[in-house]
C-alpha positions in Angstrom: 16.9 4.5 -7.9 17.9 8.0 -9.5 16.0 7.5 -12.8 14.5 5.2 -15.1 14.7 6.3 -19.3 10.8 6.2 -20.3 8.2 7.9 -22.2 5.2 6.5 -20.3 3.8 5.5 -16.7 2.9 2.0 -18.3 6.7 1.3 -19.6 7.7 2.8 -15.9 5.7 0.2 -14.3 6.7 -2.4 -16.3 10.4 -1.8 -15.6 9.5 -0.9 -11.7 8.1 -4.7 -11.4 10.7 -6.3 -13.6 13.0 -4.9 -10.8 10.9 -5.7 -8.0 11.3 -9.8 -9.3 14.7 -9.4 -8.4 14.8 -8.1 -5.5 15.5 -9.9 -2.0 12.3 -9.3 0.2 12.5 -6.9 2.8 9.7 -7.0 4.4 10.4 -7.6 7.8 12.9 -4.5 8.6 10.2 -2.4 7.5 7.6 -3.9 9.7 10.3 -3.3 12.1 11.0 0.4 11.1 7.0 1.2 10.8 7.0 -0.7 14.6 9.9 1.5 16.1 8.8 4.8 14.4 5.8 4.4 16.7 3.6 5.9 14.0 0.7 3.7 14.6 0.3 4.1 18.0 -1.9 6.4 18.0 -4.5 4.8 15.4 -7.0 2.5 16.1 -8.5 1.5 12.8 -5.9 1.3 9.9 -6.6 0.6 6.3 -3.9 -2.4 4.8 -3.3 -4.6 2.0 -2.7 -8.5 1.5 0.3 -8.7 -0.3 0.6 -10.0 -3.6 3.6 -11.8 -4.9 6.7 -9.5 -4.6 4.6 -6.6 -2.7 6.3 -5.6 1.0 4.3 -8.0 3.3 3.3 -5.9 6.5 0.8 -8.5 7.7 2.9 -9.1 10.9 1.6 -5.5 12.0 -1.5 -7.4 12.8 0.2 -9.9 15.3 2.1 -6.7 16.9 -0.7 -4.5 16.8 -3.8 -6.8 18.8 -5.7 -4.0 19.8 -6.2 -2.4 16.6 -8.6 -3.0 13.9 -7.2 -3.7 10.8 -9.2 -3.2 7.3 -8.7 -4.4 3.9 -10.1 -3.3 0.3 -12.7 -5.4 -1.7 -12.6 -4.3 -5.4 -15.4 -4.2 -7.7 -16.2 -1.1 -9.8 -14.5 0.8 -7.0 -12.5 -0.3 -3.8 -13.9 -0.4 -0.3 -12.8 -1.7 3.2 -13.9 -4.4 5.4 -12.8 -4.5 9.5 -10.8 -8.3 9.2 -7.6 -9.1 11.7 -8.4 -13.1 10.9 -5.6 -13.8 8.2 -7.7 -17.2 7.6 -10.6 -15.5 6.6 -9.8 -14.5 3.2 -10.8 -15.4 -0.3 -8.8 -14.9 -4.0 -11.0 -12.5 -6.0 -10.5 -9.9 -8.8 -6.4 -9.8 -9.8 -5.6 -12.6 -8.0 -5.8 -10.4 -4.9 -6.7 -12.0 -1.3 -10.0 -10.0 -0.3 -11.9 -10.3 3.2 -14.9 -12.2 3.6 -16.0 -10.0 6.2 -19.1 -7.9 5.4 -18.3 -5.4 8.2 -17.8 -2.6 6.0 -16.0 0.3 7.3 -16.5 3.9 6.0 -13.1 5.8 4.4 -14.0 9.0 6.8 -13.6 6.0 10.0 -10.1 4.7 8.7 -7.5 6.8 10.7 -4.6 5.8 8.5 -4.0 3.6 5.2 -0.9 1.7 4.8 -1.0 1.2 0.4 0.5 -0.8 -1.8 3.1 0.4 -4.2 5.0 -0.3 -7.1 7.0 2.5 -7.0 7.6 5.8 -5.3 8.4 9.0 -6.7 10.9 11.8 -5.5 8.1 13.6 -4.5 6.5 11.3 -2.7 3.7 10.3 -5.3 2.5 6.4 -5.4 3.3 4.8 -8.8 0.4 2.0 -8.4 -1.0 -0.9 -10.9 -2.7 1.7 -13.3 -6.4 0.9 -12.2 -6.4 4.3 -10.2 -8.7 2.6 -7.5 -6.8 3.8 -4.5 -5.9 7.2 -6.5 -9.8 7.8 -6.4 -10.6 6.1 -2.9 -8.0 8.7 -1.4 -8.9 11.5 -3.3 -9.2 14.7 -0.8 -8.7 12.0 2.1 -7.0 14.1 5.4 -5.7 10.9 7.7 -2.1 9.6 7.3 -1.1 7.8 4.0 1.9 5.8 4.1 4.0 2.9 2.2 6.5 0.6 2.2 8.9 0.1 -0.6 12.0 -1.7 -1.6 14.7 1.2 -1.7 15.7 0.3 -5.1 11.7 1.4 -6.3 11.7 4.7 -4.3 13.0 8.3 -5.5 11.8 7.7 -9.0 12.8 10.3 -11.1 9.1 10.7 -13.0 6.8 13.4 -13.4 3.1 12.0 -12.3 -0.3 12.8 -12.6 -2.0 15.6 -10.3 -4.7 13.1 -9.4 -1.6 10.5 -8.4 -1.5 9.8 -4.4 0.7 11.7 -2.4 2.0 9.7 0.8 2.8 11.6 4.1 5.4 8.9 5.0 7.5 5.9 3.2 9.4 3.2 4.9 12.2 1.8 2.7 13.9 -1.4 2.9 
């Protein structure tokens, strides 16, 4: 997607979400691209998310990488991550997000890599999220790997984000 004419990030986000609702799911091709890249091979503890409707579903990575620990977010006033590899051990919480029932909290500096959800991604690899800033604040100053999967139609958006918006290291599109 080359450009969306909009005056605000809020309008852009709404436009991207509307566009996402029309797209064919490409989750499995992105999962395959991540596996084929071998980018996760050297990491043991990985932050990931449980997808909302329409988001890229990267949960098949848990089946492929059975030897790795996956950590999922819980959100209250801030976001925090908990180890959980059993996808049956989740409950619906705030914003209709499935969160782990686990109490096995993992500090940010013990998570070697984060796979983050995105509404869109700009040309300079800045993440456009849902507007609450949880990931931007949580990952500010984080030195580990940050990656995302995105529909190609929602990648390379021509939009100037804020300096605090999260910059991704790798983007897999499908």
